[in-house]
TILO-410754 format. One record per residue (C-alpha): residue number from 0; residue in one letter; y, x, z. Coordinates in Angstrom, 3 decimals. Each point is the difference from the previous one (the first is absolute). Layout:
<pt NUM 'A' <Y X Z>>
...
//
This chain:
<pt 0 'X' <146.450 -152.326 36.221>>
<pt 1 'X' <-1.962 2.277 2.306>>
<pt 2 'X' <0.531 3.735 -0.170>>
<pt 3 'X' <-2.929 2.202 0.747>>
<pt 4 'X' <0.600 2.856 2.361>>
<pt 5 'X' <-0.720 3.316 -1.568>>
<pt 6 'X' <-2.248 2.386 1.808>>
<pt 7 'X' <1.761 3.113 1.147>>
<pt 8 'X' <-0.968 3.075 -1.936>>
<pt 9 'X' <-1.141 2.339 2.762>>
<pt 10 'X' <-0.347 3.008 -2.284>>
<pt 11 'X' <3.701 0.735 0.319>>
<pt 12 'X' <-0.057 -0.069 3.790>>
<pt 13 'X' <-2.010 3.159 0.548>>
<pt 14 'X' <0.733 1.864 3.156>>
<pt 15 'X' <2.026 3.139 -0.547>>
<pt 16 'X' <-1.766 1.600 2.966>>
<pt 17 'X' <-3.356 -0.139 -1.770>>
<pt 18 'X' <1.559 1.425 -3.148>>
<pt 19 'X' <1.506 2.881 1.996>>
<pt 20 'X' <-3.320 0.692 1.707>>
<pt 21 'X' <-1.857 -0.021 -3.297>>
<pt 22 'X' <2.587 2.307 -1.561>>
<pt 23 'X' <-0.217 2.410 2.959>>
<pt 24 'X' <-3.796 -0.033 -0.229>>
<pt 25 'X' <0.178 0.703 -3.737>>
<pt 26 'X' <2.383 2.919 0.615>>
<pt 27 'X' <-2.341 1.340 2.685>>
<pt 28 'X' <-3.065 -0.118 -2.245>>
<pt 29 'X' <1.952 1.491 -2.905>>
<pt 30 'X' <1.155 2.866 2.234>>
<pt 31 'X' <-3.592 0.674 1.057>>
<pt 32 'X' <-1.116 -0.003 -3.644>>
<pt 33 'X' <2.729 2.472 -0.933>>
<pt 34 'X' <-0.970 2.142 2.992>>
<pt 35 'X' <-3.634 0.181 -1.139>>
<pt 36 'X' <1.028 0.865 -3.564>>
<pt 37 'X' <2.272 2.771 1.271>>
<pt 38 'X' <-2.795 1.476 2.106>>
<pt 39 'X' <-2.356 -0.003 -2.998>>
<pt 40 'X' <2.695 1.678 -2.102>>
<pt 41 'X' <0.584 2.572 2.744>>
<pt 42 'X' <-3.709 0.883 0.110>>
<pt 43 'X' <-0.011 0.282 -3.795>>
<pt 44 'X' <3.007 2.347 0.109>>
<pt 45 'X' <-1.678 2.194 2.612>>
<pt 46 'X' <-3.132 0.265 -2.133>>
<pt 47 'X' <2.135 0.750 -3.051>>
<pt 48 'X' <1.859 2.679 1.969>>
<pt 49 'X' <-3.193 1.729 1.095>>
<pt 50 'X' <-1.473 -0.062 -3.510>>
<pt 51 'X' <3.193 1.227 -1.664>>
<pt 52 'X' <0.500 2.732 2.605>>
<pt 53 'X' <-3.544 1.243 -0.522>>
<pt 54 'X' <0.338 -0.214 -3.778>>
<pt 55 'X' <3.373 1.729 -0.261>>
<pt 56 'X' <-0.874 2.730 2.492>>
<pt 57 'X' <-3.265 0.995 -1.711>>
<pt 58 'X' <0.239 -0.787 -3.721>>
<pt 59 'X' <3.586 0.900 -0.922>>
<pt 60 'X' <0.445 3.501 1.397>>
<pt 61 'X' <2.107 1.265 -2.924>>
<pt 62 'X' <2.892 -2.380 0.844>>
<pt 63 'X' <2.552 1.016 2.636>>
<pt 64 'X' <-0.528 -1.380 3.492>>
<pt 65 'X' <3.017 -2.374 0.182>>
<pt 66 'X' <-0.951 -1.675 -3.276>>
<pt 67 'X' <-3.680 -0.076 0.922>>
<pt 68 'X' <0.571 -1.750 3.324>>
<pt 69 'X' <2.789 -2.309 -1.174>>
<pt 70 'X' <-2.304 -2.905 -0.866>>
<pt 71 'X' <-1.906 0.028 3.322>>
<pt 72 'X' <3.257 0.272 1.945>>
<pt 73 'X' <1.528 -2.944 -1.881>>
<pt 74 'X' <-3.097 -2.048 0.807>>
<pt 75 'X' <0.239 1.069 3.637>>
<pt 76 'X' <3.682 -0.955 0.061>>
<pt 77 'X' <-0.789 -3.465 -1.353>>
<pt 78 'X' <-2.754 -0.449 2.568>>
<pt 79 'X' <2.387 0.946 2.828>>
<pt 80 'X' <2.575 -2.502 -1.262>>
<pt 81 'X' <-2.717 -2.636 -0.260>>
<pt 82 'X' <-1.096 0.796 3.557>>
<pt 83 'X' <3.540 -0.750 1.185>>
<pt 84 'X' <-0.067 -3.373 -1.763>>
<pt 85 'X' <-3.437 -0.752 1.452>>
<pt 86 'X' <1.408 0.629 3.473>>
<pt 87 'X' <2.993 -2.214 -0.764>>
<pt 88 'X' <-2.280 -2.768 -1.273>>
<pt 89 'X' <-2.156 0.309 3.133>>
<pt 90 'X' <3.085 -0.452 2.179>>
<pt 91 'X' <0.991 -3.112 -1.957>>
<pt 92 'X' <-3.480 -1.478 0.388>>
<pt 93 'X' <0.052 0.734 3.721>>
<pt 94 'X' <3.401 -1.694 0.355>>
<pt 95 'X' <-1.183 -3.028 -1.980>>
<pt 96 'X' <-3.061 -0.241 2.220>>
<pt 97 'X' <2.145 0.100 3.139>>
<pt 98 'X' <2.226 -2.766 -1.372>>
<pt 99 'X' <-3.075 -2.035 -0.883>>
<pt 100 'X' <-1.312 0.370 3.564>>
<pt 101 'X' <3.361 -1.100 1.429>>
<pt 102 'X' <-0.041 -3.140 -2.141>>
<pt 103 'X' <-3.305 -1.129 1.508>>
//
């Protein structure tokens, strides 16, 4: 009786280095995508702030000043917080890029 040798299934012998590189590349591209979305949201918030400030300062003069400017200030506060997170995301992307250059 002759036993046939089975071919080795190479799918299970993938290099972990390639998997780590692909994962790092995916994280890098995901971070860039999130960065772009945050910038678009920041621009939208600035436009919303300018429109709401103009609207509340001209149309609603019978309301007291703190109540009238509460909505624009809340929008401005959110845009400042978002600006901090944009800066933090930019730092992360820069660090990922430096690590990617070291790996080459």
